[in-house]
C-alpha positions as CSV (number, residue, x, y, z in Angstrom):
1,M,240.5,237.9,-14.8
2,S,239.4,236.4,-11.4
3,D,241.8,235.5,-8.7
4,E,239.4,232.8,-7.5
5,K,241.2,229.4,-7.1
6,K,239.9,226.5,-9.2
7,P,240.0,222.9,-7.9
8,V,242.9,220.9,-9.3
9,T,243.4,217.1,-9.1
10,S,246.6,215.6,-8.1
11,S,247.5,215.2,-11.8
12,G,247.1,219.0,-12.3
13,I,243.9,218.8,-14.3
14,M,241.5,221.7,-13.8
15,I,238.0,220.8,-12.7
16,K,235.0,222.9,-13.6
17,N,232.3,223.3,-10.9
18,K,229.7,221.2,-12.6
19,K,226.7,219.9,-10.7
20,C,226.0,216.1,-10.8
21,S,222.7,214.6,-10.3
22,Q,222.2,211.2,-8.7
23,L,219.9,208.3,-9.4
24,I,219.5,205.2,-7.2
25,L,218.3,202.1,-9.1
26,R,217.5,198.6,-8.1
27,I,218.4,196.1,-10.8
28,A,219.1,192.4,-11.0
29,P,222.2,191.8,-8.9
30,N,223.8,189.7,-11.6
31,R,223.5,192.6,-14.1
32,I,225.4,195.2,-12.2
33,H,228.6,194.4,-14.0
34,F,226.8,194.6,-17.4
35,L,225.4,198.1,-16.6
36,K,228.7,199.3,-15.4
37,F,230.4,198.0,-18.6
38,I,227.7,199.7,-20.9
39,L,228.1,203.0,-19.0
40,E,231.8,203.0,-19.4
41,G,231.3,202.8,-23.1
42,Y,229.5,206.1,-23.0
43,D,232.3,208.3,-21.8
44,G,231.1,211.1,-19.5
45,L,227.5,209.8,-19.4
46,A,227.4,208.4,-15.8
47,V,229.5,206.8,-13.1
48,L,228.1,203.7,-11.4
49,S,228.7,202.9,-7.7
50,T,227.4,199.8,-6.1
51,I,225.5,200.4,-2.8
52,D,224.4,196.9,-2.1
53,S,225.4,194.2,-4.5
54,A,223.3,191.5,-3.0
55,K,220.1,193.6,-3.5
56,G,221.2,195.1,-6.8
57,I,221.1,198.7,-5.5
58,V,223.4,201.0,-7.5
59,L,224.0,204.8,-7.5
60,L,224.4,206.6,-10.8
61,R,226.1,210.1,-10.8
62,Y,225.7,212.0,-14.0
63,P,226.0,215.6,-15.3
64,Q,222.6,217.3,-15.4
65,E,222.9,218.0,-19.1
66,M,223.2,214.3,-19.8
67,E,219.9,213.3,-18.0
68,H,217.9,212.8,-21.1
69,D,220.5,210.6,-22.8
70,L,220.9,208.5,-19.6
71,V,217.2,208.0,-19.2
72,C,216.8,207.0,-22.8
73,L,219.6,204.5,-22.5
74,L,218.3,203.0,-19.3
75,E,214.8,202.7,-20.7
76,D,216.2,200.9,-23.7
77,L,218.3,198.6,-21.5
78,L,215.2,197.8,-19.4
79,Q,213.4,196.6,-22.5
80,T,216.3,194.6,-24.0
81,S,218.8,193.5,-21.4
82,N,217.0,191.9,-18.4
83,L,218.1,194.6,-15.9
84,K,214.9,194.2,-14.0
85,Q,214.8,192.0,-10.9
């Protein structure tokens, strides 16, 4: 067993060293809340942070192994949900 220390949050939960990828998108500013709401429904898929709400620029952080699922979801939302500017 390794004596290597693992990161622990303030709540005592162990965190694995997983790499996250990032994706910057520009969407319709009035659809930021909608995309955030949808992503929250897919637990563990991605986390959305707003970079510039007036321009609709958002940052998505996601586990590398979820990239295919995220891209499929985003492509579907682009076709059906008016995310485009």
